[in-house]
N, C-alpha and C positions, 0 to 999 in steps of 0.2 A: 576467648583467646586461649591458646594452648597452655600458656604459663598459668593462667587462672585455673584452668582445669587440673593441671598437675598439682598446684598448691592445694586445691580442694580435695583431691584424692589423697594427698599426704596427710591433711588434717583429718579426713575421715578414717584413714588407716590408723593414725595415732589414737583417735577416739575409740576405735574397736579394740586396739591393743590394751589401752588403759582399762576399759570396761571389762575385758576378759581377765585381766590381771586381778581386778577387784573381786570379780565373781569367783575366780580361782581361790583367792584368799578366803572368801566366805565358805567355799566348798571344803577347804582343808580344815577351817576352824571347827566346822560341825563334826569332824571325824577325829579330832585330836583328843587324846585322853585328858581327863580333868587335871592331871598333874601339870600339863603344859598350858593350862588356861588360868593359872592362878593370878592373883592381883600383882604379885611381884614380877611375874614374867611379862605381863602386859605393860607395867610401868617401865621395865627395862627396854622393851621394844619401842615404847614411845620416846624414850631418850635417844635411842639409836636413829629412829626415823626422823626425829626432830633435827638432828644434825644433818642428815641427808637432805631433808626438805630445805633447810637453810642454804646449804651449798648449792642445791639445784636452782633455787630462786636467784641466788647471786649470779650463777652462770647464765641463766636465761636473761637476767637484766643486762649483763654485759654484752651478750649476743645481740639483744634488741637494740641497745645503744650503738653498737658497732655497725650493724647493717643500716640503721637509720642515718647515721653519719655518712656512711658510704653512699646511700641513696641520695641524700641532699647534695653531696659533692658531685655525684654523677650528673644530676640535673644542671648544676652550675657549669660543669665542664662541657656538657652538650650545648648549652647556650653559647659558651665561649667558642666552641668549635664552629657553630653556625656563623657567629660574628667574625671569626677569622676568615671564613670563606668570603663573606661580604667585603671585608676590608681588602683582601687580595684582589677581588674583582674590581673594586673601586680604584685601587692603585693602577691596575692594568688599563682601565679606562682613561685615567689621568695621563698616562704616557702617550696614548694616541692610537691611531689605526694600526700601527705596527704590531700591536698585541692582540689583534682580532683572533688569531689562531689559538693563542693561549687562553683567551676568554672562552672560546668555544669548548676547549678541553675542560676548563673548570666547570662550565655549565653541565657538560656531559658527566663529569665526575660527581657533581652534586645530585643530579637526577638519578644516576645509577645507584648512588648511596641510598637515596630514599626508596627506590623501587626494590632494592635487594634486602634492605634492613626491615622496613615496615611493610612486610608482605601482605598483611591483613588490611592495609589501607589501599586506596585507589592510587595507582602509579601516576607520576607526573605526566603532564601533557607533552613535555619535551621528550622527543624520541630518544631512547637509550638502547644501544646495541648489546644484546645478550646479558641483561642483569642477572639471569639465572646462573651465570658463571661465577658470581660473587657470593662468597659465604656471608650469611647474615650476621655471624658472630665472629669476633676476632679479627686480626689483621688480614687484609686481602691484598695479595700481590697485584691483582688487576687494578684495584683502586690506587695502590701505591705507585704503580707504573704510570697511571694517569697524572698524578701529582708531579712525578718526576719529569714528565713531558712539559708540564707548565714551567717547572724550574729551568729546564734546558732552553725553553723559548726566552725566558727572562735573561738568562746568561748570554744568549746570543744577540741580545739587543746592542746596538751600536749608537749610543747617545751622541748627538751632534752639538749639544750645548750644555751649559751647566744645569739648566732646569731639568732636562731629560735625564742627565746623569744622576741628579738627586732623586728623581722619581724612580729610576731604576734601582737605586740603593734602597729606597723605601719598599719597593716591591720584593726585593730579596729578603728584607727584614720581615715583611708581612708573610712571606712564604715560610720562613723558619718558625715564626710564631704559629702559623697554621699547623705545621708539622708537630710542634710541641702539643698543640691542642688535640690533634688527632691521636697522638700517642697516649695522652692523658685519657681521652675517651675510650680508647681500646683497653687500657688498663682498668678503667671503671667497668667495662663491659665483660666482667668475669664473675664466676661464682664467688660469692662473698663468704659463705660458710661451708666448711668441708663436710662432705657426707659422712665420713666416719665419726666426726664429732656429733653430728645430728643423731646418728645411731646410738652413740653412747648416752646422749641426753635422754632419748626415748627409753633406753634400758633402765636408766635411773628412775624415770617416772613410773615405769612398769613395776619396779621393785617397791616403790613407795605405795602404789595402789594395791599391790598384793598384800603388803603389810597392813594397809588400811582395812582391807577386807578381812584380814586375819584377826585384828584386834577390835574391830567395830562390832557393836551389838547387832543381832539379826532382827532388824525391824525396818519398816518402810522409810522412816525418816533418814536413817543412816544411808540407805540405798539411794534415796533421792539426792542426798548431799554428795555422795561420791559421783553420781551421774552428772550433777551440775558442775562439779570440779573437773570432771573429764571433759565436759563441753568447753569450759573456760580455757583449759590448757590446750585443747585442740585448736581453738581460735587463735591462741598465742602462737602456736606452731604454724598456723596458716599465715599469720602476719610475717613471721620469720622466713617462711618458704617463699612468700611473694617478694619480699624485699631482698632476698639473697640471690635471686635470679639475675642473669644479665639484663642490663637496664635499657638498652636502646629499644628493645621491643616492648618495653613497659611504658616509656615516655612517648607522648605523641610526637609526630614529625613536624609539628607546626613551625618550630624554629628553622629547621632545614628547608621547609617549603617557602618560608619567608625569605630566606637567603637566596633560593633559586628564583623567586619572583623578582627580587631586586636585580639579579643578574640578567633576567629576561627583559626588564624594563628598558625602554629606549633611553639613550643618553640625553641629558638635558641640553 
């Protein structure tokens, strides 16, 4: 998947930058005059780097918690979105054959949403007209127009008795609940961490590793330790990059496909 590849490239880039920073620090250390390598100088550098490490760890922890919370919320909102589609379709069926056109539009909407969002998965069997016109990320005027057509069909219904009037009101309420679910899903489907902040975090880590290389002894043990630390932090950056991407293309389309299958099922 494209997102997995991008996250992997970001993590590899961070690993290369951190390793290069550490090697640069070791290179500079070997060429510093003895007066700059005294015990007092190294202890002072350790205090400074300790403060920076603590602050960086705190920021990374907050970022991880933030994107994980957003990820969990997005999964819940996606399920609610699919459930909203199913509820609206059920309400339209309850009204009667007068809503057949609205049901067809709702099925087309759901199929188009699946085909245009989860482009790496097999498209639904339901024929959809031109899903390539729909952007996979963000609000789509095409899909928004489809839902508006469903709403207009509901508003034009003319109930002849109290039962149908009540069902019509339920359908309007279900439509508005679906719109709220769609807006929540669109809001979730955005970049969760700003790129400038990511760059600043990587620069902090590069500074830390450069100082590590500057004050660490020139032996294989310290070199292996810095390498393992660079790998660990690169994996953490991989997790952050994966979780901070738009979510619809990360989550499977199972919930939406289940909603479409319920719409396609014959009425009991």
